[in-house]
N, C-alpha and C positions, 0 to 999 in steps of 0.2 A: 504493501501499499504506499504510495508518494504519498507527499504531503501531512503527515504524522504530527499532532502539536504533544509534546513530552512535558508534563508537567512537575516532576520533582526532580531538577536537575540542577547541580551545585555549584559555586565558585568559592575561593574563599579570599578576602580581604587582606589590604597589608598587616591591619591592624589583629584580624582573629589569626594570622598563621599561628599565633601563642596558645589558643584554645585547643588545635589540630588533637583529636589522640590517636594514643599509638593504636596502631592497627594489626600490628604481629603478623603482616602478608609477607608474601616472598618478596625480595625486593625489585623484580621486575615490574610486578605488581603494583607495590608502591610508587614505581618512576610514572607507568600508567597512570594512575591516580593524580602524582603532583602535577604530571601535565596537562591532565583533563581540570585541574582546580584551575590551574592560571594561564594558558596559553588558549587564548579565544581564537586567534586568525589562523593559525599554522595549525592548530591539533585539534580543537573542539567543531567550529564551522567543517572543517575536512571529512571528519566524522559523522557528521549531520547530512551534510552532501551525499557519503559513501551508502546511506542506509536508508534513506526517504524520510528524517527528520526537518519539516519543514520550519519548525518554531521551539523554542526550548522556552519555560516558563523557570527563570533563573533565582534562587535565593541563597540566603551565604549558609554555608554547611554546617552543620554541628563540628562542636557544641555552640559555636559562637557566642553570640551576647550573654546567651542565656547562663553562661557560667562563670561569669565575672559578679561577683557577689556587691562591687562598689555601684550603687546604682547611678552616679554622675557619670564614673568614667564607663559605664554599659550601654549608657544613651548616647556617651562621644562615638563612641566604636560602630554603633546601630549607625546613626548618623552618617557617617565616613564609608561605612560600607554600601548605605543605598548611593549614597553620591558617586562611588566608583562603580556600582552596577549599571547607574544610568549613564555612566560616560562612558566604560568600556565595552558595555553590551547594547543598549537600548538604542545610546543615540547615533553609534557607528553603525548598527545594523539593526534598524528598526524593524524590517520585514522578518527580521530572525527571531529576537527575542523580546520577552516582556519579562519585567520583574515583578518579584514579592520581595515587598517591605521588612527588613529587618526589624523588630521592635524589644527592645529593652523592658521586659514588663515587670524588672526590678522596681520603677518606678509608672503605674498605670498610667497615670495624666501626662506624662511626658512620653511612654509608648503610641499615646491615643495620637497626640500632637505631631509627632513624626511620621505614624499613618498616612494622615490627616496631608502631610507635606509631600509624602512620597507618590500617593494618590495625587492629588492635586499638582504639586508641581512638577514633577518628575514622570509623570505618565505611569507609576506601577498600578498594578491589576489587584492588588490584595496584599496579605500578608502573612511570614510565617514565622513561628518559632519552634526552636527545637526543645521543645519538653519544657518542663517547669525550670524556673527559673532561678538559681542562687541568690539569698537574699542575706546581708553581710559577712556571711562567711561560706567555704564552699561543701560545709555539711548541711547547711538548710536552704530549704528550695520550697518552693510556693507554688501550687497548682490555680489555676486559673478560674477553677469555681467558686473559691472564696469573694464574697461579698467586695472587699475592697479592688477586682478587679472590675464590676458593674462599668463605671464609667468606661473604661476601654471597649466593652463589647458594646454600650450605647453606641459609642463612636465607629465603630465598624458597622455596628446597624444602621447607623445615619449614612456613612460615605456608602453602603450596597455593593459591598465587596467580599469576596471571601477569605476565610481565615484558615490556613494551612497547619495543622498541627503534626507537625516532625517528630519523631521519638528521640532520647537519648535515655543510655542506661540510668539505671535509681542511684541515690545517695550512697556513696560510699557505707556510709554507718546503714545500710536498708538493705546490704549486700552478701547477707551474712547466708542466703541459702546459693550462692554462686563459689562458697572459700572453695578453692581446690579448683574450681572449676570455669577458667578464664575463657574458655570456650563457648561458654553459655549465653557471657556479658555480648552488650553490643548487637548486632545486626541479625545473631544466630538466633535469637531467643531473646533476650533483655528487653531488646526496643521493643518489639510488640507487646509484650504484658505490661511494660510501662505504658505505654502507650494507649493500648485497650483501656487499661484500668483509667486513665485518662480523661477519656472521652466520654467513658461513665459516669465520671463523677461530674461532668459537664451536662448530662443529660439528668442524673438523677437529681443534680441542684436545684431544676428548674429553669436553668438558663433561656430555653429554649420556649417554655412556656412565656416567659418574661417577653421574648424576643423572637417572634415565630418565624421572623425571614430571614434568621442569621443560617450564614453556611459556612459549617466546618468541612474541611477536605483533609481525610485519613490517606496513606498509602499502604502498602504492602498488601494489597487485597482486603483491606480492612481489618489490617493487625490483629486477625483472629477473631473476631468479634462476630461476625456475621453466623457463622455455625455454634454458639452459644447461646442465641439470644432466645430462643425457647424456653432454652432452662434457664436464664437468668429471668426471664418475665417470671414462669413459675415461681422461682423463689421469691422473687421482689413480692408476687401479689402474700406469700404465706408470713412474710416477714419485711415490710417496709422500713421499719422502724419509723414509724411519723412520716415518712415521704410520701409526697402524693403530688401525681404529676396527671396531666391533663391525657395522654394519650399513654396507650402501651408502647414501653422501651422500645422495640424494633419500629415502629411506627416514625419515631425521632431520626433513626438511621434511614431512612428511607425519605424524610420530609426536608432535614436538614444537613445530611452529609452528604459528599461524595469521596465515592471511595477510587483509588486508581492503582495499576498495575504496579508500580514501583517494585523494583525487587523480588517480585513473586511470579515467575511467569511457569503457573503452573494451571493447565486448562480444567480439572475438573475443580479446582477452586475459585476459577474466574466463572466456571458454570453454574457454582452454589449461588456467587455474588448475585451474577444476575438473574436467577432466579428468585431472590428473597427482597431484593431492592431495584431491577427495575435498569436494563442498559443503557436510561437514560441518566442514570445516576452513577456511571462507572467512567472513567476517563483514562488514557494511554499515559505510562509513566515508566521509566527507564533506571533513577536512581545512579544516574551520572555524573562521577565519572567509577562510583563506586561498583557499580556494575557494567557489563559492557552493550555497547550498542546492539553490535551487529548478534548478539545473542536474544537480546528484549524484542529485537524486528524480526529474524527469525522464527520467533513463537506466535509474535502476535499476527502477523501476517499469515500465518499456517494454523495456528487454531482452529478447533471446531467449531465456531462460530458462526451465525450468519453474516452474510454480507453486508446487511443495512445495521447488523450490530455491531461490524467490524468497522465501519464510517462513524457513527455514533462514537464509539470509544476513541477511535484512533485522532476525530480532531473535531467532529460538530458538536460533541456536549460543550468541549472544552471554549469552541469558539461563542456559541451561548453564552457560558458561565462568565466568563472573563471577556464578554462584549469582543472579540479579535478580529470581527470580520472583516474591517477596514485594513487592518495589516494582510490580510490574508486576500482580501482584492488587491492591494499594492503588488503582494509577491505574485500576483497573475492567475493562483490556480480558485477564483472562488471570482465570478462573473458578476458584472452589475447587476443582473437581472435575477439572478437567483440567491443574492447576499439577502434580501430582508426575508425570505423564505426562512433560510438557515438559521439566520439569527435570531427568529420571532422569539 
């Protein structure tokens, strides 16, 4: 499929290099990742062109500003990262890249202001946070269901842009179950457990009852949430501990979440997500440069889904959600005649 839009694709700013986690991968894999994070013209664009990826939505890589416990420093790093993303990617290649704003939620008001600046002045299409934010020190974290974050969510809602909840590993003090098993930390396992739990906290806090149009995006085919929804709802009905929601939990996944394919190129899992939430709520992503574009594309272009769903997931859903029609039109693969129908 030519003209794919990929949603969870990362870069590293100069300031954020200090927050890159050790990956423990082979040297040749580390070099590929380093080149992908830093080299736009010679490496990233060539990779996109070779595999039919027309547009990347680019974001600051994990752990990013979320790892910095000093809120003023985190806010400065986020702002500079957004300026760097705007200059190096979006301004130079407006038909190939769009930006997710880095937001330092250590200071919710400042994060809201930075998001508004990024959307209104830099032309970004949403926000992305790499999991919970450290506050005060590296072993204290806050999740975004807390009431102190409501002003931020209100601004996201007012701007009408999506929020991408990207994973990170749990705090060091909460990693006892991983003792002696580093292979389980990070993207192999801990990322998904951490992010799925964070998403459930957002749902059960009543956030989406307060802001029913709010849109959150999660990757990796739903971080393991989708096949667990029946069991979660069944147990929640028995013991909600006083929490009351206006809808079944699974309905919030259908109404307020989009799910991407980033780093989880598994057809049975994709089919399960399509069955449960619908192809209209699923979007293509790679998790570049941590995952290989060729592997993602080979899988997606040939996986056993309908061609109608492939078009929706591969680009049409992202065009609608992120209002990318004009960029696609400038790129020459969407005509003016059908632009309105596609993005309606």
